[in-house]
One Martini backbone bead per residue (centre of mass of N, CA, C, O) as a GRO file, in nm:
protein
  176
    1LEU     BB    1  -3.561   2.703   3.160
    2LYS     BB    2  -3.605   2.601   2.868
    3GLU     BB    3  -3.304   2.608   2.782
    4ARG     BB    4  -3.201   2.409   2.991
    5ILE     BB    5  -3.366   2.168   2.887
    6ILE     BB    6  -3.255   2.176   2.599
    7GLU     BB    7  -2.955   2.133   2.684
    8GLU     BB    8  -2.998   1.867   2.848
    9HIS     BB    9  -3.100   1.708   2.598
   10GLU     BB   10  -2.855   1.746   2.413
   11LEU     BB   11  -2.650   1.613   2.612
   12ARG     BB   12  -2.780   1.335   2.620
   13ASN     BB   13  -2.748   1.281   2.320
   14THR     BB   14  -2.446   1.300   2.315
   15ILE     BB   15  -2.394   1.070   2.526
   16ALA     BB   16  -2.537   0.853   2.357
   17ASN     BB   17  -2.359   0.874   2.105
   18LEU     BB   18  -2.081   0.805   2.264
   19GLN     BB   19  -2.184   0.515   2.345
   20GLN     BB   20  -2.214   0.467   2.041
   21ASP     BB   21  -2.154   0.284   1.775
   22PRO     BB   22  -2.182   0.282   1.435
   23SER     BB   23  -2.332  -0.026   1.479
   24GLY     BB   24  -2.536   0.048   1.745
   25VAL     BB   25  -2.364  -0.009   1.973
   26LEU     BB   26  -2.154  -0.014   2.221
   27VAL     BB   27  -1.894   0.088   2.350
   28LYS     BB   28  -1.643  -0.060   2.507
   29ARG     BB   29  -1.642   0.104   2.773
   30GLU     BB   30  -1.943   0.075   2.830
   31ILE     BB   31  -1.968  -0.245   2.835
   32ILE     BB   32  -1.751  -0.282   3.057
   33ASP     BB   33  -1.883  -0.112   3.277
   34ARG     BB   34  -2.151  -0.269   3.298
   35LEU     BB   35  -2.043  -0.563   3.326
   36GLY     BB   36  -1.851  -0.513   3.564
   37ARG     BB   37  -2.061  -0.427   3.774
   38ARG     BB   38  -2.242  -0.698   3.741
   39ALA     BB   39  -2.011  -0.907   3.816
   40GLU     BB   40  -1.974  -0.775   4.127
   41GLN     BB   41  -2.266  -0.877   4.198
   42PRO     BB   42  -2.364  -1.109   4.443
   43ASP     BB   43  -2.702  -1.090   4.455
   44LEU     BB   44  -2.701  -1.183   4.163
   45SER     BB   45  -2.746  -1.343   3.903
   46PRO     BB   46  -2.608  -1.472   3.665
   47LEU     BB   47  -2.333  -1.429   3.415
   48GLY     BB   48  -2.325  -1.400   3.072
   49ILE     BB   49  -2.091  -1.438   2.793
   50VAL     BB   50  -2.030  -1.313   2.460
   51LEU     BB   51  -1.771  -1.369   2.206
   52LEU     BB   52  -1.775  -1.228   1.880
   53ASP     BB   53  -1.692  -1.299   1.536
   54ILE     BB   54  -1.602  -1.236   1.210
   55ASN     BB   55  -1.527  -1.414   0.963
   56ASP     BB   56  -1.301  -1.281   0.741
   57PHE     BB   57  -1.325  -0.961   0.743
   58LYS     BB   58  -1.069  -0.861   0.600
   59SER     BB   59  -1.152  -0.982   0.322
   60ILE     BB   60  -1.393  -0.809   0.293
   61ASN     BB   61  -1.249  -0.538   0.296
   62ASP     BB   62  -1.047  -0.610   0.061
   63ARG     BB   63  -1.277  -0.679  -0.156
   64TYR     BB   64  -1.516  -0.435  -0.087
   65GLY     BB   65  -1.450  -0.257   0.132
   66HIS     BB   66  -1.520  -0.035   0.415
   67LEU     BB   67  -1.810   0.027   0.360
   68ILE     BB   68  -1.914  -0.255   0.358
   69GLY     BB   69  -1.802  -0.340   0.628
   70ASP     BB   70  -1.985  -0.137   0.781
   71GLN     BB   71  -2.250  -0.250   0.688
   72ILE     BB   72  -2.210  -0.519   0.832
   73LEU     BB   73  -2.177  -0.418   1.121
   74GLU     BB   74  -2.457  -0.283   1.128
   75ALA     BB   75  -2.620  -0.546   1.083
   76VAL     BB   76  -2.512  -0.693   1.324
   77GLY     BB   77  -2.601  -0.483   1.537
   78LYS     BB   78  -2.902  -0.528   1.466
   79ARG     BB   79  -2.930  -0.828   1.505
   80LEU     BB   80  -2.848  -0.816   1.802
   81HIS     BB   81  -3.076  -0.641   1.900
   82ASP     BB   82  -3.295  -0.851   1.812
   83SER     BB   83  -3.164  -1.094   2.004
   84VAL     BB   84  -3.110  -0.873   2.254
   85ARG     BB   85  -3.287  -0.724   2.500
   86SER     BB   86  -3.099  -0.596   2.722
   87GLY     BB   87  -2.850  -0.421   2.547
   88ASN     BB   88  -2.575  -0.595   2.613
   89ILE     BB   89  -2.401  -0.443   2.356
   90GLY     BB   90  -2.066  -0.460   2.215
   91ARG     BB   91  -1.771  -0.329   2.089
   92TYR     BB   92  -1.455  -0.480   2.129
   93GLY     BB   93  -1.359  -0.471   1.824
   94GLY     BB   94  -1.349  -0.462   1.509
   95ASP     BB   95  -1.518  -0.774   1.478
   96GLU     BB   96  -1.597  -0.763   1.792
   97PHE     BB   97  -1.841  -0.887   2.029
   98LEU     BB   98  -2.018  -0.804   2.335
   99ILE     BB   99  -2.225  -1.010   2.554
  100GLY     BB  100  -2.478  -0.978   2.788
  101LEU     BB  101  -2.639  -1.241   3.018
  102PRO     BB  102  -2.843  -1.200   3.239
  103GLY     BB  103  -2.932  -1.512   3.415
  104CYS     BB  104  -2.697  -1.686   3.283
  105ASP     BB  105  -2.576  -1.975   3.253
  106LYS     BB  106  -2.381  -2.176   3.083
  107GLU     BB  107  -2.602  -2.329   2.925
  108LYS     BB  108  -2.779  -2.079   2.845
  109THR     BB  109  -2.546  -1.929   2.701
  110GLU     BB  110  -2.493  -2.140   2.477
  111LYS     BB  111  -2.783  -2.134   2.364
  112ARG     BB  112  -2.783  -1.834   2.297
  113ALA     BB  113  -2.535  -1.820   2.113
  114LYS     BB  114  -2.648  -2.012   1.896
  115ASP     BB  115  -2.893  -1.844   1.830
  116ILE     BB  116  -2.745  -1.585   1.754
  117ALA     BB  117  -2.569  -1.702   1.526
  118GLY     BB  118  -2.825  -1.799   1.358
  119ARG     BB  119  -2.933  -1.504   1.308
  120LEU     BB  120  -2.668  -1.379   1.175
  121THR     BB  121  -2.652  -1.632   0.938
  122ALA     BB  122  -2.926  -1.694   0.787
  123ASP     BB  123  -2.883  -1.428   0.625
  124PRO     BB  124  -2.794  -1.221   0.413
  125ILE     BB  125  -2.622  -0.917   0.357
  126ALA     BB  126  -2.722  -0.612   0.261
  127THR     BB  127  -2.549  -0.424   0.015
  128SER     BB  128  -2.415  -0.212  -0.215
  129GLY     BB  129  -2.240  -0.489  -0.317
  130GLY     BB  130  -2.444  -0.683  -0.216
  131GLU     BB  131  -2.485  -1.003  -0.104
  132ILE     BB  132  -2.360  -1.118   0.218
  133ARG     BB  133  -2.212  -1.384   0.366
  134ILE     BB  134  -2.177  -1.489   0.701
  135SER     BB  135  -1.950  -1.585   0.956
  136ILE     BB  136  -1.907  -1.725   1.298
  137CYS     BB  137  -1.759  -1.685   1.617
  138TYR     BB  138  -1.761  -1.827   1.965
  139GLY     BB  139  -1.751  -1.738   2.316
  140THR     BB  140  -1.805  -1.853   2.653
  141ALA     BB  141  -1.930  -1.725   2.983
  142ALA     BB  142  -1.996  -1.812   3.332
  143HIS     BB  143  -2.125  -1.664   3.651
  144SER     BB  144  -2.235  -1.656   4.003
  145ASP     BB  145  -2.004  -1.521   4.111
  146PRO     BB  146  -1.805  -1.289   4.199
  147VAL     BB  147  -1.634  -1.138   3.917
  148SER     BB  148  -1.441  -1.067   3.679
  149LEU     BB  149  -1.459  -0.966   3.357
  150ASP     BB  150  -1.174  -1.051   3.264
  151ASN     BB  151  -1.215  -1.346   3.334
  152LEU     BB  152  -1.461  -1.393   3.140
  153ILE     BB  153  -1.314  -1.299   2.883
  154GLU     BB  154  -1.082  -1.507   2.884
  155ILE     BB  155  -1.267  -1.759   2.860
  156ALA     BB  156  -1.416  -1.676   2.593
  157ASP     BB  157  -1.157  -1.624   2.417
  158LYS     BB  158  -1.057  -1.914   2.427
  159ALA     BB  159  -1.316  -2.044   2.292
  160LEU     BB  160  -1.296  -1.878   2.031
  161TYR     BB  161  -1.011  -1.979   1.948
  162GLU     BB  162  -1.095  -2.273   1.927
  163GLN     BB  163  -1.314  -2.244   1.714
  164LYS     BB  164  -1.121  -2.119   1.496
  165SER     BB  165  -0.924  -2.366   1.481
  166LEU     BB  166  -1.137  -2.574   1.406
  167ARG     BB  167  -1.228  -2.433   1.141
  168LYS     BB  168  -0.956  -2.438   1.001
  169LYS     BB  169  -0.922  -2.743   0.996
  170SER     BB  170  -1.190  -2.816   0.854
  171ALA     BB  171  -1.136  -2.650   0.600
  172VAL     BB  172  -0.895  -2.825   0.508
  173LEU     BB  173  -1.063  -3.108   0.520
  174ALA     BB  174  -1.245  -3.013   0.312
  175PRO     BB  175  -1.400  -3.080   0.030
  176PHE     BB  176  -1.391  -2.962  -0.325
   0.00000   0.00000   0.00000
């Protein structure tokens, strides 16, 4: 019996590790499963999502190397955990993170996203290559009716893209 309990405990740890990305957040499959189930439940409060990414992450990797890039992803994952109590945080792509905000309508989701962005960028990130300041862009979506998660992600992705293109336009116009 004792061996079976130990074996079960080890199996749970293995499963938990498989569900987590090296950045400390859920892997894409796990966050999609969780939020997908939540989005389709009609009797629950609204669901907001935030899709965010680190601006110019490729140039960070190119300039400082992938080890530093990984340290930045880990730090962002930790800061996201500190900012989002629900634990509904997953890595969506290379430098993209998907956050689920149960109980948040469009207005509340937008407010929370702004707060999360502020926390992520308030202080530089300490890496083995020195301190690096990051900036991020994000897009949000929220829905109170049962809806597919794909639908919400599509809306948030369009908003993220708009924010990125506005940022690039303003960067071009900014005086040097």
